[in-house]
C-alpha positions as CSV (number, residue, x, y, z in Angstrom):
1,X,6.9,-32.6,8.0
2,X,5.4,-29.1,8.0
3,X,6.2,-28.5,11.7
4,X,9.9,-29.0,11.0
5,X,10.0,-26.0,8.6
6,X,10.4,-23.3,11.3
7,X,13.3,-25.1,12.9
8,X,15.2,-26.4,9.9
9,X,17.3,-24.3,7.5
10,X,15.7,-23.7,4.1
11,X,19.0,-24.6,2.4
12,X,18.8,-28.0,4.0
13,X,15.3,-28.6,2.9
14,X,16.1,-27.5,-0.6
15,X,19.0,-29.9,-0.8
16,X,16.7,-32.6,0.5
17,X,14.4,-32.1,-2.5
18,X,11.9,-29.7,-1.0
19,X,10.5,-26.9,-3.0
20,X,10.0,-24.9,0.2
21,X,8.4,-21.8,-1.4
22,X,6.2,-23.9,-3.5
23,X,5.0,-26.0,-0.6
24,X,4.4,-23.1,1.6
25,X,2.6,-21.2,-1.1
26,X,0.2,-24.1,-1.6
27,X,-0.4,-24.6,2.1
28,X,-1.0,-20.9,2.7
29,X,-4.6,-21.3,1.7
30,X,-5.2,-24.4,3.8
31,X,-8.5,-24.3,5.8
32,X,-6.8,-25.1,9.0
33,X,-5.5,-22.1,11.0
34,X,-3.0,-24.4,12.7
35,X,-1.5,-25.2,9.3
36,X,-1.5,-21.5,8.3
37,X,0.2,-20.5,11.5
38,X,3.0,-23.0,10.8
39,X,3.2,-21.6,7.2
40,X,3.5,-18.1,8.6
41,X,6.3,-19.1,11.0
42,X,8.1,-20.8,8.1
43,X,7.6,-17.8,5.8
44,X,9.1,-15.5,8.5
45,X,12.2,-17.7,8.7
46,X,12.6,-17.6,5.0
47,X,12.3,-13.8,4.9
48,X,14.9,-13.5,7.6
49,X,17.2,-15.6,5.4
50,X,16.6,-13.1,2.6
51,X,14.0,-14.9,0.5
52,X,11.0,-13.1,-0.9
53,X,8.0,-14.5,0.8
54,X,5.5,-11.8,-0.4
55,X,3.3,-14.2,-2.4
56,X,2.9,-16.4,0.7
57,X,2.0,-13.5,2.9
58,X,-0.5,-12.2,0.3
59,X,-2.3,-15.6,0.3
60,X,-2.3,-15.8,4.1
61,X,-3.9,-12.4,4.3
62,X,-6.7,-13.5,1.9
63,X,-7.8,-16.4,4.0
64,X,-10.8,-16.1,6.4
65,X,-10.3,-16.5,10.1
66,X,-7.2,-14.5,11.0
67,X,-9.3,-11.6,12.1
68,X,-10.6,-13.7,15.0
69,X,-7.2,-15.1,15.8
70,X,-4.8,-12.5,17.0
71,X,-2.0,-15.0,17.3
72,X,-2.3,-16.0,13.7
73,X,-2.5,-12.3,12.6
74,X,0.7,-11.6,14.6
75,X,2.5,-14.6,13.0
76,X,1.5,-13.2,9.5
77,X,2.9,-9.9,10.5
78,X,6.2,-11.5,11.6
79,X,6.4,-13.1,8.1
80,X,5.8,-9.7,6.4
81,X,8.0,-7.6,8.7
82,X,11.5,-8.5,7.4
83,X,10.7,-7.5,3.8
84,X,8.3,-4.6,4.2
85,X,11.1,-2.0,4.2
86,X,12.6,-3.5,1.1
87,X,9.6,-3.5,-1.1
88,X,6.3,-2.3,0.5
89,X,4.4,-1.9,-2.7
90,X,3.0,-5.4,-3.1
91,X,1.7,-5.6,0.4
92,X,0.3,-2.1,0.4
93,X,-1.6,-3.0,-2.8
94,X,-2.8,-6.1,-1.0
95,X,-4.2,-4.0,1.9
96,X,-6.6,-2.4,-0.5
97,X,-8.3,-5.6,-1.6
98,X,-11.9,-6.1,-0.7
99,X,-12.7,-8.0,2.6
100,X,-9.0,-7.8,3.8
101,X,-10.1,-6.4,7.2
102,X,-12.9,-9.0,7.5
103,X,-10.4,-11.8,6.8
104,X,-7.1,-10.7,8.2
105,X,-8.1,-8.1,10.9
106,X,-6.3,-4.9,11.8
107,X,-3.0,-6.2,13.2
108,X,-1.1,-6.5,9.9
109,X,-2.2,-3.3,8.2
110,X,-1.7,-1.3,11.4
111,X,1.7,-2.8,11.9
112,X,2.7,-2.1,8.2
113,X,1.7,1.5,8.5
114,X,3.5,2.0,11.8
115,X,6.7,0.4,10.5
116,X,6.8,2.4,7.3
117,X,6.1,5.7,9.2
118,X,8.6,5.1,12.0
119,X,11.4,4.3,9.5
120,X,11.7,8.0,9.0
121,X,12.6,7.2,5.3
122,X,10.8,9.4,2.8
123,X,11.1,6.6,0.2
124,X,9.0,4.4,2.5
125,X,6.6,7.0,3.8
126,X,5.5,8.2,0.3
127,X,4.2,4.8,-0.9
128,X,2.4,4.6,2.4
129,X,0.9,8.1,1.9
130,X,-0.1,7.2,-1.7
131,X,-1.9,4.1,-0.4
132,X,-3.8,6.2,2.2
133,X,-4.9,8.6,-0.5
134,X,-6.0,5.9,-2.9
135,X,-8.2,4.3,-0.2
136,X,-9.2,7.4,1.7
137,X,-12.9,6.4,2.0
138,X,-12.2,2.8,3.1
139,X,-12.1,1.4,6.7
140,X,-8.5,0.2,6.0
141,X,-7.3,3.8,6.1
142,X,-8.6,4.3,9.6
143,X,-6.7,1.3,10.8
144,X,-3.5,2.4,9.0
145,X,-3.8,5.9,10.5
146,X,-4.0,4.3,13.9
147,X,-0.7,2.6,13.1
148,X,0.9,6.0,12.2
149,X,-0.5,7.6,15.3
150,X,0.8,4.7,17.4
151,X,4.2,5.2,16.0
152,X,4.3,8.9,16.6
153,X,6.0,10.0,19.8
154,X,6.3,13.7,19.9
155,X,5.2,16.9,18.1
156,X,7.3,17.1,14.9
157,X,7.1,19.0,11.7
158,X,4.9,17.1,9.2
159,X,7.0,14.9,6.8
160,X,7.2,15.7,3.1
161,X,3.7,16.1,1.7
162,X,2.2,15.4,5.2
163,X,0.0,18.4,5.4
164,X,-1.2,17.8,1.8
165,X,-2.0,14.2,2.9
166,X,-4.1,15.1,5.9
167,X,-5.8,17.8,3.9
168,X,-6.9,15.2,1.3
169,X,-7.9,12.7,4.0
170,X,-10.0,15.3,5.7
171,X,-12.2,15.3,2.6
172,X,-12.9,11.6,2.9
173,X,-16.5,10.4,2.9
174,X,-15.6,8.2,5.9
175,X,-16.1,10.2,9.1
176,X,-13.6,8.0,11.0
177,X,-10.9,8.8,8.4
178,X,-11.7,12.5,8.7
179,X,-11.3,12.4,12.5
180,X,-8.0,10.5,12.3
181,X,-6.7,12.8,9.7
182,X,-7.4,15.8,11.9
183,X,-5.7,14.0,14.8
184,X,-2.6,13.3,12.7
185,X,-2.5,16.9,11.4
186,X,-2.5,18.1,15.0
187,X,0.3,15.9,16.2
188,X,2.3,16.9,13.2
189,X,1.8,20.5,14.4
190,X,-0.2,21.8,11.4
191,X,-1.0,25.4,12.4
192,X,-4.7,25.3,11.3
193,X,-5.4,22.1,13.2
194,X,-3.6,23.3,16.4
195,X,-5.4,26.6,16.2
196,X,-8.8,24.8,15.8
197,X,-8.1,22.5,18.8
198,X,-7.0,25.5,21.0
199,X,-10.1,27.4,20.1
200,X,-12.3,24.6,21.2
201,X,-10.3,23.9,24.3
202,X,-10.4,27.5,25.5
203,X,-14.1,27.9,24.8
204,X,-15.9,27.3,28.1
205,X,-19.2,26.9,26.3
206,X,-18.0,24.1,24.0
207,X,-19.3,20.6,24.8
208,X,-17.0,18.8,27.3
209,X,-16.4,15.8,25.1
210,X,-15.1,18.2,22.3
211,X,-12.9,20.0,24.8
212,X,-11.5,16.7,26.1
213,X,-10.8,15.5,22.5
214,X,-9.0,18.8,21.8
215,X,-6.9,18.5,24.8
216,X,-6.0,14.9,23.8
217,X,-5.0,16.2,20.4
218,X,-2.8,18.9,21.8
219,X,-1.1,16.5,24.1
220,X,0.1,14.6,21.1
221,X,-2.5,11.9,21.3
222,X,-1.4,10.7,24.7
223,X,-4.1,9.1,26.8
């Protein structure tokens, strides 16, 4: 019974003859969002028990429909969360696949970026930064930058290679990425970005929306 997976120990199911990972992997592509939600819950349980559920999460992310179902997206994130700090590379690679945002929506990529950034661990932030660079012209990068900004609390010195990252992203062909990169550079305290925001803010002839945006940047992206 699929619905018993989230409430029964995987070791019990294995002893009973269930190939739990195999069953869940097969069901992860089921057309029913109810089935996929149960799979995500079960995959989260397996991850908390120390089992690698990455293939299951990857398949769940590829299925249409989660973008319109925030609860399903959140359940997929719960399945990814326990392992993301151990080995983020496979899921970061998955985020770059075509149509991921269309299928999965923003919750998982935003949450992955936020978790890696707020870890404060350079070994986790650098793969995140590499992913952002590799996809700097794609909408997924805007979503992931939102995750980083959401995880940022105060003005701090940019992390290792942070200023180089925002400099690269500011050259993106995607205007939303450029705007988020400038926002991130400012909250990291990059001198050029802070000076630019101050110049606009103190210019009484500057358009009011630009001055308001500059004030927001200088306040650390607080609304």
